[in-house]
C-alpha positions in Angstrom: -7.6 2.2 7.6 -6.9 4.7 10.6 -8.1 3.3 13.7 -7.4 4.4 17.4 -7.0 0.9 18.4 -4.0 0.3 15.9 -2.9 3.5 16.7 -2.6 2.8 20.3 -0.7 -0.8 19.8 1.6 0.5 17.3 2.4 3.3 19.8 2.8 1.7 22.6 5.3 -0.9 20.9 7.3 1.7 19.6 7.6 3.5 22.8 8.2 -0.4 24.5 10.6 -1.7 21.9 11.7 1.3 20.2 11.8 1.6 16.5 12.4 -1.5 14.3 16.4 -1.4 13.2 17.5 -2.0 9.7 20.5 -3.9 9.1 23.7 -2.1 7.8 23.0 -4.0 4.6 19.6 -2.7 4.2 20.4 1.0 5.4 22.9 0.7 2.2 20.2 -0.4 -0.1 17.7 1.8 1.2 20.2 4.8 0.7 20.5 3.9 -2.9 16.7 3.3 -3.2 15.9 6.7 -2.1 17.8 8.2 -4.8 16.3 5.7 -7.0 19.7 4.1 -7.3 19.8 0.5 -8.1 15.9 0.2 -7.7 15.3 2.5 -10.6 18.2 2.0 -12.8 17.1 -1.0 -14.0 13.6 -0.2 -15.3 13.5 3.7 -15.5 15.1 3.6 -19.0 12.8 1.0 -20.6 9.7 3.1 -18.8 11.0 6.4 -20.3 11.6 4.8 -24.0 8.1 3.4 -23.6 6.7 6.7 -22.6 8.4 8.2 -25.7 6.7 6.1 -27.9 3.2 7.2 -26.9 0.0 5.4 -25.7 0.9 2.4 -27.7 3.9 2.0 -26.0 2.4 0.8 -22.8 -0.7 0.0 -20.8 -1.6 2.0 -17.7 -3.3 -0.1 -15.1 -5.2 1.5 -12.1 -4.7 -0.1 -8.7 -7.1 2.0 -7.4 -11.1 1.7 -6.3 -13.4 4.6 -6.8 -13.5 7.2 -3.8 -17.2 7.4 -2.4 -19.4 7.6 0.2 -20.7 3.9 0.2 -17.0 2.6 0.2 -15.8 -0.4 2.9 -14.2 1.3 5.9 -12.2 0.0 8.8 -14.2 1.4 11.5 -17.7 2.2 11.1 -18.6 5.6 10.9 -15.7 6.6 9.3 -17.3 6.6 6.0 -16.7 9.9 3.6 -19.5 12.3 3.2 -20.1 14.5 0.4 -22.7 17.4 -0.8 -23.3 19.8 -3.6 -21.5 23.0 -3.0 -22.1 24.9 -6.3 -24.1 23.6 -9.2 -23.7 24.4 -13.2 -27.4 25.0 -13.2 -27.4 27.4 -10.4 -23.8 28.9 -10.2 -22.3 28.2 -13.8 -19.6 25.5 -12.2 -19.7 22.4 -10.4 -18.0 21.8 -7.0 -18.5 19.4 -4.2 -17.8 19.8 -0.3 -16.4 16.6 0.8 -15.2 15.5 4.5 -13.3 12.4 4.8 -10.7 10.9 7.3 -7.1 10.5 5.8 -7.1 6.8 6.0 -9.9 5.5 3.6 -10.5 4.4 0.4 -7.2 3.3 -1.8 -4.6 5.1 0.4 -1.1 5.1 1.8 0.4 5.0 5.4 3.4 6.7 5.9 5.8 7.0 8.9 4.2 9.8 10.4 0.8 8.1 10.7 2.6 6.2 13.8 5.9 7.9 14.7 5.7 11.5 16.4 8.7 12.6 14.4 8.2 10.3 11.4 8.3 11.6 7.7 5.2 12.9 6.6 3.7 12.7 3.2 4.8 16.3 1.7 8.4 15.9 2.7 8.5 11.8 2.0 11.2 11.6 -1.1 9.3 11.3 -4.6 12.3 8.7 -5.5 10.4 6.2 -3.6 6.9 6.8 -5.1 7.9 5.4 -8.4 9.2 1.7 -8.0 9.0 -1.8 -9.4 5.8 -3.5 -8.7 6.2 -7.0 -7.5 2.9 -8.9 -6.8 2.8 -12.1 -4.8 -0.6 -14.0 -5.2 -2.0 -15.8 -2.0 -5.5 -16.2 -3.1 -5.4 -19.8 -2.8 -4.6 -19.5 0.9 -6.9 -16.9 1.6 -9.9 -18.8 0.0 -9.2 -21.7 2.7 -8.4 -19.1 5.5 -9.8 -15.6 5.9 -6.9 -14.5 8.4 -4.2 -16.1 6.0 -0.9 -13.8 5.9 1.8 -13.4 3.1 4.9 -15.2 4.8 8.4 -15.3 4.2 7.6 -18.7 2.6 5.5 -17.0 -0.1 8.4 -14.8 -0.8 10.6 -17.5 -1.4 8.3 -19.5 -3.3 7.6 -16.4 -5.7 11.3 -16.0 -6.1 12.2 -19.0 -7.0 10.0 -18.9 -10.1 10.6 -15.2 -11.1 14.2 -14.3 -9.6 14.8 -12.0 -7.1 12.6 -9.1 -5.8 14.6 -6.1 -6.9 15.9 -3.5 -4.3 13.4 -0.5 -4.2 10.2 -2.6 -5.3 6.9 -2.1 -3.8 5.6 -5.7 -2.8 2.0 -6.3 -3.0 -0.1 -9.1 -1.6 -3.0 -10.2 -4.1 -5.2 -12.5 -1.8 -8.1 -12.1 -4.1 -9.9 -9.8 -1.7 -10.6 -6.8 -4.1 -13.4 -8.7 -5.8 -15.6 -8.3 -2.6 -15.2 -4.3 -2.7 -17.4 -2.4 -2.3 -19.6 -5.2 -0.3 -20.1 -5.5 3.4 -18.2 -9.0 3.5 -14.8 -6.6 2.5 -14.9 -5.9 6.3 -16.1 -9.5 7.0 -16.8 -9.0 10.5 -18.0 -11.7 12.8 -20.7 -11.5 15.3 -18.4 -9.8 17.6 -17.2 -7.1 15.2 -13.9 -8.7 14.8 -12.6 -8.5 11.2 -11.0 -11.4 9.2 -9.1 -10.9 5.7 -5.8 -11.4 4.8 -2.8 -9.1 5.7 1.1 -9.4 5.8 2.9 -10.9 8.5 5.5 -8.9 10.5 8.2 -11.6 9.6 7.7 -11.3 6.1 7.8 -7.3 6.1 10.9 -7.6 8.1 12.7 -10.1 5.8 12.2 -7.9 3.1 13.2 -5.0 4.7 16.7 -6.9 5.8 17.3 -8.5 2.7 16.0 -6.8 -0.5 15.5 -3.3 0.8 12.0 -2.6 -0.6 10.2 1.0 -0.6 6.9 -0.4 0.5 4.2 -2.9 0.5 0.6 -3.1 -0.8 -2.4 -5.1 0.0 -5.8 -5.5 -1.6 -7.4 -5.6 1.8 -8.4 -2.9 4.7 -5.2 -3.2 6.8 -1.4 -4.1 6.0 -1.7 -6.5 8.8 -4.6 -9.4 8.9 -8.2 -8.3 10.2 -7.8 -10.5 13.1 -4.4 -8.9 14.5 -3.8 -7.7 17.9 -0.2 -6.8 17.5 0.0 -5.2 13.9 3.3 -6.3 13.2 3.3 -5.4 9.6 2.3 -1.7 10.3 5.1 -1.5 13.2 7.6 -2.8 10.7 6.7 -0.7 7.9 6.1 2.8 9.8 9.1 2.1 12.0 11.6 1.3 9.2 10.6 4.7 7.3 8.7 3.0 4.3 5.1 3.1 3.4 2.2 0.7 3.0 -0.9 0.9 0.4 -4.2 -0.4 1.5 -7.4 -1.2 -0.8 -5.6 -1.9 -4.1 -7.5 -3.1 -7.1 -6.9 -4.9 -10.3 -3.6 -6.8 -9.0 -4.4 -9.8 -11.2 -3.7 -7.4 -14.1 0.0 -7.5 -12.6 0.3 -11.1 -12.6 3.1 -12.1 -14.6 4.1 -8.6 -16.1 7.7 -8.1 -16.0 9.4 -5.1 -15.1 5.9 -3.1 -14.2 6.4 0.2 -12.7 4.1 1.6 -9.9 3.4 4.9 -9.3 2.2 6.0 -5.7 0.0 9.1 -6.8 -0.4 10.5 -3.4 -1.0 14.4 -3.3 1.6 16.1 -1.1 -0.8 16.3 2.1 0.7 19.1 4.4 2.2 17.7 7.8 0.1 14.4 6.6 0.8 10.8 7.8 -1.1 9.5 4.5 -4.0 9.8 2.5 -6.1 8.9 -0.4 -3.9 7.7 -3.3 -4.2 7.1 -7.1 -2.1 4.1 -7.6 -1.0 3.6 -11.1 1.1 0.6 -12.6 2.7 1.0 -16.3 3.3 -2.6 -18.1 5.3 -2.3 -21.3 3.8 -3.4 -24.5 
């Protein structure tokens, strides 16, 4: 998702309010997470052991949608295009020519997406791209209200059942919205063009940053914010605090109840970029 409207609002907020400030507690957490510290130490060794066991040792779950010209986009007209550049029949090998905006399909937003001197993809710490995966399900709320948000109360309810979210995790919102992909109701636009789908509340992102030192968030919708947002609080908190957000994820149901799942944010090192199309993979131990 890369809308001039969102960019304008978030940029104006940063100019007016400044970047959101992390507490000292979270700065200490973020420092350890960036080096994999506490966040990775609790599960990296089991993951390595599972990998050493071979294919039977873990399950790979693809959290990405297929990237193609007919997929939903935040702003109509931003659909990718492709054409055959060379073919096996005529040239001996196959190459396609693609054109696309960075923020389409399953993709990741990095700080430079909204921050003039924010970290770009190519310079972002690789240690923060391998994290513990946490999935919080708000599908019941979303079924009743398309503009539902993942809020602090949802986080607290999840932790009451599963325990504290570990430092350095990526927290995903599972609203059930991925089942609509790639149909037009994924955008769920009203007669005036306003979109309606779930997202994170700004308060929830800030709480996770301040209290859990997360590496990022992810959603199964077109935007980190709910579709009807005009202030884009989740984007402001994510990019302003130097973490990342993943949009248009798939198959989050498969991670429900999985303990110690590892998520890999497989984004190419797009030079000087604020984000881009991403293959998101989760590893679940057998």
